[in-house]
A tleap script that builds the chain and sets N, CA, C and O, in Angstrom:
source leaprc.protein.ff14SB
mol = sequence {
  NMET ALA THR LYS ASP ASP GLU ARG ALA ALA
  ARG LEU LYS ALA ALA LEU ARG ASP ASN LEU
  ARG ARG ARG LYS ALA GLN ALA ARG GLY ARG
  ALA ASP ASP ALA PRO ASP ALA PRO SER GLU
  PRO GLU PRO GLU ALA GLN PRO PRO ARG LYS
  CSER
}
set mol.1.N position { 0.740 -0.953 0.472 }
set mol.1.CA position { 0.370 -0.451 -0.027 }
set mol.1.C position { 1.154 1.744 -0.095 }
set mol.1.O position { 0.795 2.918 -0.183 }
set mol.2.N position { 2.213 0.941 0.020 }
set mol.2.CA position { 3.367 2.306 0.607 }
set mol.2.C position { 2.792 2.518 -0.999 }
set mol.2.O position { 2.012 3.469 -0.952 }
set mol.3.N position { 2.856 2.144 -1.996 }
set mol.3.CA position { 3.143 2.723 -3.250 }
set mol.3.C position { 1.400 3.502 -3.515 }
set mol.3.O position { 1.280 4.549 -4.151 }
set mol.4.N position { 0.774 3.116 -3.197 }
set mol.4.CA position { -0.397 4.142 -4.145 }
set mol.4.C position { 0.336 5.173 -2.777 }
set mol.4.O position { 0.791 6.209 -3.262 }
set mol.5.N position { 0.387 5.154 -2.371 }
set mol.5.CA position { 0.343 6.445 -0.986 }
set mol.5.C position { 1.320 7.475 -1.561 }
set mol.5.O position { 1.069 8.679 -1.510 }
set mol.6.N position { 2.468 6.969 -2.123 }
set mol.6.CA position { 3.648 7.582 -2.525 }
set mol.6.C position { 3.107 7.621 -4.098 }
set mol.6.O position { 3.769 8.422 -4.759 }
set mol.7.N position { 2.110 6.980 -4.824 }
set mol.7.CA position { 2.218 7.721 -6.156 }
set mol.7.C position { 1.521 9.568 -5.987 }
set mol.7.O position { 1.697 10.693 -6.455 }
set mol.8.N position { 0.665 8.819 -4.974 }
set mol.8.CA position { -0.657 9.757 -4.711 }
set mol.8.C position { -0.038 11.583 -4.253 }
set mol.8.O position { -0.408 12.724 -4.527 }
set mol.9.N position { 1.179 10.890 -3.354 }
set mol.9.CA position { 2.216 12.751 -2.973 }
set mol.9.C position { 2.890 12.456 -4.035 }
set mol.9.O position { 3.628 13.350 -4.449 }
set mol.10.N position { 2.884 12.189 -4.192 }
set mol.10.CA position { 4.366 12.527 -6.234 }
set mol.10.C position { 3.057 13.605 -6.639 }
set mol.10.O position { 2.862 14.747 -6.223 }
set mol.11.N position { 2.280 12.816 -7.572 }
set mol.11.CA position { 0.908 13.424 -7.545 }
set mol.11.C position { 0.650 15.479 -7.188 }
set mol.11.O position { 0.877 16.575 -7.702 }
set mol.12.N position { -0.026 14.770 -5.830 }
set mol.12.CA position { 0.039 15.849 -5.218 }
set mol.12.C position { 0.566 17.302 -4.898 }
set mol.12.O position { -0.034 18.319 -4.549 }
set mol.13.N position { 2.285 16.963 -5.211 }
set mol.13.CA position { 2.978 17.475 -4.674 }
set mol.13.C position { 3.377 18.256 -6.712 }
set mol.13.O position { 3.644 19.395 -7.096 }
set mol.14.N position { 3.285 17.524 -7.125 }
set mol.14.CA position { 3.827 17.840 -8.894 }
set mol.14.C position { 1.833 19.183 -9.003 }
set mol.14.O position { 1.783 20.346 -9.402 }
set mol.15.N position { 1.160 18.690 -8.709 }
set mol.15.CA position { -0.339 19.592 -8.484 }
set mol.15.C position { -0.406 21.008 -7.960 }
set mol.15.O position { -1.120 21.952 -8.298 }
set mol.16.N position { 0.940 20.844 -6.643 }
set mol.16.CA position { 0.469 22.158 -5.815 }
set mol.16.C position { 1.406 22.981 -6.781 }
set mol.16.O position { 0.933 23.988 -7.308 }
set mol.17.N position { 3.030 22.518 -7.106 }
set mol.17.CA position { 3.808 22.952 -7.852 }
set mol.17.C position { 3.386 23.613 -9.289 }
set mol.17.O position { 3.652 24.766 -9.630 }
set mol.18.N position { 2.876 22.918 -9.839 }
set mol.18.CA position { 1.503 23.980 -11.341 }
set mol.18.C position { 0.998 24.831 -10.404 }
set mol.18.O position { 1.586 25.893 -10.607 }
set mol.19.N position { 0.067 25.002 -9.280 }
set mol.19.CA position { -0.851 25.539 -8.998 }
set mol.19.C position { -0.350 27.015 -8.663 }
set mol.19.O position { -0.953 28.061 -8.903 }
set mol.20.N position { 1.152 26.826 -7.925 }
set mol.20.CA position { 2.000 27.934 -7.816 }
set mol.20.C position { 2.508 28.719 -9.075 }
set mol.20.O position { 2.262 29.823 -9.561 }
set mol.21.N position { 3.178 27.854 -9.332 }
set mol.21.CA position { 4.056 28.032 -10.605 }
set mol.21.C position { 2.291 29.337 -12.135 }
set mol.21.O position { 2.414 30.493 -12.540 }
set mol.22.N position { 1.530 28.709 -12.307 }
set mol.22.CA position { 0.128 29.128 -12.935 }
set mol.22.C position { 0.296 29.913 -11.722 }
set mol.22.O position { 1.520 29.946 -11.593 }
set mol.23.N position { -0.315 30.693 -10.567 }
set mol.23.CA position { -0.054 31.764 -9.603 }
set mol.23.C position { 0.455 32.993 -9.861 }
set mol.23.O position { 0.142 34.183 -9.902 }
set mol.24.N position { 2.141 31.606 -10.155 }
set mol.24.CA position { 2.951 33.684 -10.413 }
set mol.24.C position { 3.139 33.959 -11.882 }
set mol.24.O position { 3.502 35.058 -12.302 }
set mol.25.N position { 2.836 32.745 -12.775 }
set mol.25.CA position { 3.133 33.441 -14.138 }
set mol.25.C position { 1.262 34.985 -14.341 }
set mol.25.O position { 1.166 35.870 -15.191 }
set mol.26.N position { 0.265 34.657 -13.251 }
set mol.26.CA position { -1.387 35.489 -13.568 }
set mol.26.C position { -0.528 36.709 -12.338 }
set mol.26.O position { -0.455 37.887 -12.691 }
set mol.27.N position { 0.080 36.274 -10.914 }
set mol.27.CA position { -0.092 38.106 -11.074 }
set mol.27.C position { 1.219 38.160 -11.073 }
set mol.27.O position { 1.640 38.372 -9.936 }
set mol.28.N position { 2.484 38.005 -12.290 }
set mol.28.CA position { 3.948 38.764 -13.328 }
set mol.28.C position { 2.262 39.674 -14.935 }
set mol.28.O position { 2.210 40.677 -15.646 }
set mol.29.N position { 1.651 38.878 -14.753 }
set mol.29.CA position { 0.418 38.961 -16.066 }
set mol.29.C position { -0.373 40.264 -15.606 }
set mol.29.O position { -0.869 40.937 -16.509 }
set mol.30.N position { -0.604 40.847 -13.784 }
set mol.30.CA position { -1.359 41.335 -14.015 }
set mol.30.C position { -1.103 42.418 -13.931 }
set mol.30.O position { -1.803 43.336 -14.360 }
set mol.31.N position { 0.768 42.612 -12.923 }
set mol.31.CA position { 1.663 43.511 -12.840 }
set mol.31.C position { 2.255 44.672 -13.950 }
set mol.31.O position { 2.460 45.882 -13.851 }
set mol.32.N position { 2.440 43.589 -15.162 }
set mol.32.CA position { 2.944 43.519 -16.369 }
set mol.32.C position { 1.326 44.996 -17.504 }
set mol.32.O position { 1.344 45.848 -18.392 }
set mol.33.N position { 0.394 44.384 -16.642 }
set mol.33.CA position { -0.468 45.272 -17.578 }
set mol.33.C position { -1.154 46.315 -17.040 }
set mol.33.O position { -2.303 46.501 -17.440 }
set mol.34.N position { -0.658 47.082 -16.162 }
set mol.34.CA position { -0.784 48.633 -15.396 }
set mol.34.C position { -0.168 48.376 -14.636 }
set mol.34.O position { -0.845 47.713 -13.850 }
set mol.35.N position { 1.294 48.518 -14.120 }
set mol.35.CA position { 2.168 48.695 -13.861 }
set mol.35.C position { 1.353 50.733 -12.254 }
set mol.35.O position { 1.360 50.951 -11.042 }
set mol.36.N position { 0.813 51.593 -13.741 }
set mol.36.CA position { 1.077 52.827 -12.743 }
set mol.36.C position { 0.071 53.348 -12.416 }
set mol.36.O position { -0.118 54.288 -11.645 }
set mol.37.N position { -1.286 52.163 -13.568 }
set mol.37.CA position { -3.155 52.444 -12.846 }
set mol.37.C position { -3.212 51.756 -11.595 }
set mol.37.O position { -2.712 50.686 -11.249 }
set mol.38.N position { -4.056 52.741 -10.872 }
set mol.38.CA position { -4.839 50.953 -9.813 }
set mol.38.C position { -6.019 51.031 -10.057 }
set mol.38.O position { -6.672 52.075 -10.065 }
set mol.39.N position { -6.583 49.482 -10.374 }
set mol.39.CA position { -7.149 48.974 -10.458 }
set mol.39.C position { -8.459 49.409 -10.719 }
set mol.39.O position { -9.107 49.135 -11.729 }
set mol.40.N position { -8.769 49.995 -9.911 }
set mol.40.CA position { -9.766 51.334 -9.318 }
set mol.40.C position { -9.213 53.014 -8.548 }
set mol.40.O position { -8.411 53.426 -7.710 }
set mol.41.N position { -10.542 53.681 -9.750 }
set mol.41.CA position { -9.331 54.809 -8.985 }
set mol.41.C position { -10.303 55.602 -7.319 }
set mol.41.O position { -11.454 55.855 -6.962 }
set mol.42.N position { -8.996 55.695 -6.832 }
set mol.42.CA position { -9.453 56.709 -5.321 }
set mol.42.C position { -10.546 57.936 -5.687 }
set mol.42.O position { -10.586 58.682 -6.666 }
set mol.43.N position { -11.363 57.849 -4.576 }
set mol.43.CA position { -12.472 58.694 -4.099 }
set mol.43.C position { -11.016 60.252 -4.438 }
set mol.43.O position { -9.799 60.415 -4.351 }
set mol.44.N position { -12.362 61.077 -4.862 }
set mol.44.CA position { -10.502 62.291 -4.340 }
set mol.44.C position { -11.027 63.142 -3.017 }
set mol.44.O position { -11.807 64.018 -3.390 }
set mol.45.N position { -10.908 63.143 -2.152 }
set mol.45.CA position { -10.730 63.949 -0.790 }
set mol.45.C position { -11.700 64.420 -0.952 }
set mol.45.O position { -12.080 63.971 -2.033 }
set mol.46.N position { -12.652 65.286 -0.462 }
set mol.46.CA position { -13.281 66.957 -0.572 }
set mol.46.C position { -13.057 66.985 0.796 }
set mol.46.O position { -12.853 65.973 1.467 }
set mol.47.N position { -13.103 68.574 1.399 }
set mol.47.CA position { -13.264 68.933 2.403 }
set mol.47.C position { -14.566 68.787 2.698 }
set mol.47.O position { -15.489 68.682 1.890 }
set mol.48.N position { -14.627 68.784 3.966 }
set mol.48.CA position { -17.204 69.053 4.672 }
set mol.48.C position { -17.789 70.076 4.151 }
set mol.48.O position { -17.224 71.155 3.973 }
set mol.49.N position { -18.729 69.880 3.921 }
set mol.49.CA position { -19.388 71.008 3.634 }
set mol.49.C position { -19.645 71.353 4.676 }
set mol.49.O position { -19.668 70.588 5.640 }
set mol.50.N position { -19.987 73.019 4.751 }
set mol.50.CA position { -21.056 73.528 6.163 }
set mol.50.C position { -22.608 74.380 5.452 }
set mol.50.O position { -23.059 75.202 4.654 }
set mol.51.N position { -22.915 73.250 6.647 }
set mol.51.CA position { -24.938 73.788 6.532 }
set mol.51.C position { -24.908 74.981 6.693 }
set mol.51.O position { -25.953 75.632 6.684 }
savepdb mol mol.pdb
quit
């Protein structure tokens, strides 16, 4: 039964490594798309209105 556990561990290890590589590539892609512009514009601060 140790061989099934070893195979399962090896598949899990490979899948986790692949997922990490994919997430890193996505993060690099997002950073390259718009490095200077924020994803959502920040609202400008406005002085409080006097009533």
